[in-house]
C-alpha positions as CSV (number, residue, x, y, z in Angstrom):
1,M,25.0,2.3,17.2
2,L,25.5,5.4,15.1
3,N,26.5,3.2,12.1
4,V,23.2,1.3,12.5
5,W,21.3,4.5,12.5
6,L,23.0,5.8,9.3
7,W,22.4,2.5,7.5
8,A,18.8,2.2,8.6
9,L,17.8,5.8,7.8
10,G,19.7,5.8,4.5
11,S,18.0,2.6,3.5
12,V,14.5,3.7,4.5
13,L,14.9,7.0,2.7
14,L,15.8,5.1,-0.5
15,V,12.6,3.0,-0.1
16,S,10.6,6.2,0.4
17,L,12.0,7.7,-2.8
18,I,10.5,4.8,-4.7
19,S,7.1,6.6,-4.2
20,L,8.3,9.2,-6.8
21,I,8.4,6.6,-9.5
22,G,5.3,8.3,-10.9
23,L,7.6,10.9,-12.3
24,W,7.8,8.8,-15.5
25,T,4.2,9.7,-16.3
26,I,4.9,13.5,-16.5
27,S,6.1,13.1,-20.1
28,I,3.0,11.0,-21.0
29,K,0.1,12.7,-22.6
30,D,-3.0,12.8,-20.4
31,K,-5.1,11.0,-23.0
32,L,-2.7,8.0,-23.1
33,L,-2.2,8.0,-19.3
34,H,-5.9,7.7,-18.7
35,K,-6.0,4.7,-21.1
36,I,-3.4,2.8,-19.2
37,L,-4.6,3.9,-15.7
38,I,-7.3,1.2,-15.5
39,Y,-4.7,-1.5,-16.0
40,L,-2.5,0.0,-13.3
41,V,-5.5,0.1,-11.0
42,S,-5.9,-3.7,-11.7
43,L,-2.2,-4.2,-10.9
44,S,-2.6,-2.3,-7.6
45,A,-5.7,-4.3,-6.7
46,G,-3.8,-7.6,-7.3
47,A,-0.8,-6.3,-5.3
48,L,-2.9,-5.3,-2.4
49,L,-4.7,-8.6,-2.3
50,G,-1.5,-10.6,-2.8
51,G,0.3,-8.6,-0.1
52,A,-2.5,-9.0,2.4
53,I,-3.2,-12.7,1.8
54,L,0.2,-14.0,0.9
55,H,2.4,-11.9,3.3
56,L,0.6,-10.0,6.0
57,I,-2.0,-12.5,7.2
58,P,0.5,-15.5,7.3
59,E,3.0,-13.3,9.2
60,G,0.3,-12.2,11.7
61,L,-0.8,-15.8,12.3
62,E,2.8,-16.8,13.1
63,S,3.0,-14.1,15.7
64,M,-0.3,-14.3,17.6
65,D,-3.4,-16.4,18.3
66,G,-5.5,-16.9,15.1
67,T,-8.7,-15.5,16.6
68,V,-6.9,-12.3,17.6
69,S,-5.3,-12.0,14.2
70,F,-8.6,-12.3,12.4
71,I,-10.3,-9.9,14.8
72,L,-7.7,-7.3,13.9
73,I,-8.2,-8.1,10.2
74,L,-11.9,-7.5,10.6
75,L,-11.2,-4.3,12.6
76,G,-9.1,-3.0,9.7
77,I,-12.0,-3.7,7.3
78,V,-14.6,-2.1,9.6
79,L,-12.5,1.0,10.4
80,F,-11.8,1.6,6.7
81,F,-15.5,1.2,5.9
82,I,-16.1,3.9,8.5
83,L,-13.3,6.1,7.1
84,E,-14.8,5.8,3.6
85,K,-18.2,6.7,4.8
86,V,-16.8,9.9,6.4
87,I,-14.9,10.8,3.2
88,S,-17.9,10.1,1.1
89,W,-20.1,12.3,3.3
90,H,-17.5,15.1,3.0
91,H,-17.6,14.9,-0.8
92,C,-21.2,14.2,-1.4
93,H,-23.9,16.6,-0.2
94,N,-26.5,15.5,-2.8
95,P,-28.9,12.7,-1.6
96,K,-29.1,11.5,-5.2
97,C,-25.3,11.0,-5.6
98,E,-23.9,7.6,-6.2
99,I,-23.2,5.5,-3.1
100,H,-19.7,4.7,-4.3
101,N,-17.7,7.9,-4.6
102,P,-14.5,7.6,-6.7
103,K,-13.1,10.6,-4.9
104,S,-12.8,8.6,-1.7
105,I,-10.3,6.2,-3.3
106,G,-7.4,8.6,-3.2
107,P,-7.5,9.3,0.6
108,M,-8.2,5.6,1.3
109,I,-5.2,4.4,-0.6
110,L,-3.0,7.1,1.1
111,V,-4.1,6.0,4.6
112,G,-3.7,2.3,3.8
113,D,-0.3,2.8,2.2
114,G,0.7,5.0,5.1
115,F,0.1,2.1,7.5
116,H,1.9,-0.3,5.2
117,N,4.9,2.0,4.9
118,L,5.0,2.4,8.7
119,I,5.3,-1.4,9.0
120,D,8.0,-1.5,6.3
121,G,10.0,1.1,8.3
122,L,9.6,-0.8,11.5
123,I,10.8,-4.0,9.8
124,I,13.8,-2.3,8.2
125,G,14.8,-0.6,11.5
126,G,14.4,-3.9,13.4
127,S,16.4,-5.9,10.9
128,F,19.3,-3.4,11.1
129,L,19.3,-3.8,14.9
130,V,20.0,-7.5,14.4
131,S,22.8,-7.0,11.8
132,I,23.7,-4.7,8.9
133,P,23.7,-7.5,6.3
134,L,20.2,-8.6,7.4
135,G,19.1,-4.9,7.2
136,I,20.4,-4.6,3.6
137,T,18.7,-7.8,2.5
138,T,15.4,-6.7,4.1
139,T,15.7,-3.3,2.3
140,L,16.2,-5.0,-1.1
141,A,13.1,-7.2,-0.5
142,V,11.0,-4.1,0.5
143,L,12.3,-2.2,-2.6
144,L,11.2,-5.0,-4.9
145,H,7.9,-5.1,-3.2
146,E,7.3,-1.4,-3.3
147,I,8.0,-0.7,-7.0
148,P,4.8,-2.3,-8.5
149,Q,2.7,-1.1,-5.5
150,E,3.8,2.5,-5.8
151,I,3.1,2.5,-9.6
152,G,-0.3,1.2,-8.8
153,D,-0.9,3.7,-6.0
154,F,0.0,6.6,-8.3
155,A,-2.4,5.3,-10.9
156,V,-5.2,5.0,-8.3
157,L,-4.6,8.6,-7.1
158,I,-4.8,9.9,-10.6
159,H,-7.9,7.8,-11.2
160,G,-9.4,9.3,-8.0
161,G,-9.1,12.9,-9.3
162,F,-5.6,13.9,-8.2
163,T,-3.4,15.9,-10.6
164,K,0.0,14.4,-11.4
165,K,1.8,16.8,-9.1
166,K,-0.5,16.3,-6.2
167,A,-0.4,12.5,-6.6
168,L,3.4,12.6,-6.5
169,V,3.5,14.9,-3.4
170,Y,0.8,13.0,-1.4
171,N,2.2,9.6,-2.3
172,F,5.7,10.7,-1.2
173,L,4.3,12.1,2.1
174,S,2.6,8.8,2.7
175,A,5.8,7.0,2.0
176,L,7.6,9.1,4.6
177,T,5.8,7.2,7.4
178,A,8.4,4.5,6.7
179,I,11.0,6.8,8.2
180,I,8.8,7.3,11.2
181,G,8.6,3.5,11.6
182,T,12.3,3.1,11.4
183,V,12.9,5.8,14.0
184,I,10.4,4.1,16.3
185,A,12.1,0.7,15.9
186,L,15.5,2.2,16.6
187,L,14.4,4.2,19.7
188,I,12.2,1.6,21.4
189,S,12.8,-1.7,19.7
190,K,11.0,-3.8,22.3
191,F,7.8,-1.8,22.0
192,S,8.0,-1.6,18.2
193,E,8.2,-5.4,18.0
194,T,4.9,-5.7,19.7
195,F,3.5,-2.8,17.7
196,I,4.4,-4.6,14.5
197,I,2.7,-7.8,15.5
198,Y,-0.7,-6.1,16.1
199,L,-0.4,-3.7,13.2
200,I,0.3,-6.4,10.6
201,P,-3.2,-8.0,10.5
202,F,-4.9,-4.6,10.8
203,T,-3.1,-3.4,7.7
204,A,-4.0,-6.7,5.9
205,G,-7.7,-5.8,6.6
206,S,-7.3,-2.3,5.2
207,F,-5.6,-3.7,2.0
208,I,-8.4,-6.2,1.5
209,Y,-11.1,-3.6,2.0
210,I,-9.4,-1.1,-0.4
211,A,-8.9,-3.7,-3.1
212,A,-12.4,-5.4,-2.9
213,S,-14.5,-2.3,-2.1
214,D,-12.9,0.5,-4.0
215,L,-10.6,-0.7,-6.7
216,I,-12.3,-3.8,-8.1
217,P,-15.7,-2.0,-8.5
218,E,-13.9,0.6,-10.6
219,L,-12.7,-2.2,-12.9
220,H,-16.3,-3.4,-13.4
221,K,-17.2,-0.1,-15.0
222,E,-15.4,-1.3,-18.2
223,F,-17.3,-3.7,-20.3
224,K,-15.2,-4.1,-23.5
225,T,-14.0,-7.7,-23.8
226,S,-10.3,-6.9,-24.6
227,T,-10.2,-4.4,-21.7
228,S,-11.7,-6.9,-19.3
229,V,-9.2,-9.6,-20.3
230,L,-6.2,-7.2,-19.8
231,Q,-7.7,-6.1,-16.4
232,V,-7.7,-9.8,-15.3
233,L,-4.1,-10.3,-16.5
234,F,-2.9,-7.2,-14.6
235,L,-4.8,-8.3,-11.5
236,V,-3.2,-11.7,-11.6
237,L,0.2,-10.1,-12.4
238,G,-0.1,-8.0,-9.2
239,I,-0.8,-11.2,-7.2
240,V,2.1,-13.1,-8.9
241,I,4.5,-10.3,-8.2
242,M,3.6,-10.3,-4.5
243,Y,3.9,-14.1,-4.4
244,S,7.4,-13.9,-5.9
245,M,8.4,-11.6,-3.1
246,K,8.1,-14.7,-0.7
247,F,11.3,-16.0,-2.2
248,F,13.4,-12.9,-1.3
């Protein structure tokens, strides 16, 4: 059992370290970084939609009644709507300020990603309980899934007003929920299996809300034709990457 714990915790730590992929931007000048941020936001929106619709929702429908699954999806959307309202009220004390507050995007993406990473940790821990080879395969699949998403998340945090250092730190802290998920799975595997089932569609709802309500409206602020075309391409690329993960 100790061997399983070492494999599982080592693997999930490696997955969490992927959140530090934003380090590559440290050497990039701020002017250039802000030029490419909008495309990375597009990539993140596509990855969130693809992850929710192509992975999380089908997985939830396989595990529970369809009506219950869709209620949990709606619950995720509603709760994140409430969360954004609370964050917006905190940042906006002027009655004339815009309804959509870009500063709310950062906290929203951190909470949503935290739920997602928690699920990843539960899945990794559960797979190692079955067998170490299955755990390694699952970890590789999660790693491939996380790379484009973490790049996009880092871009969204910068776009939402975070400094590079703060974006790296908060993104890494959000990623550490994967370790919590793995520990839960290893300690109480029977409970964590049920927990995963109900958490999956809820997380799908949060992903859909963040992509459709926060990220995509940001993309509509750019009107230049060439920029718009590249935004669409990166959005589709995010979806395609998530679709390709179905084969791993």
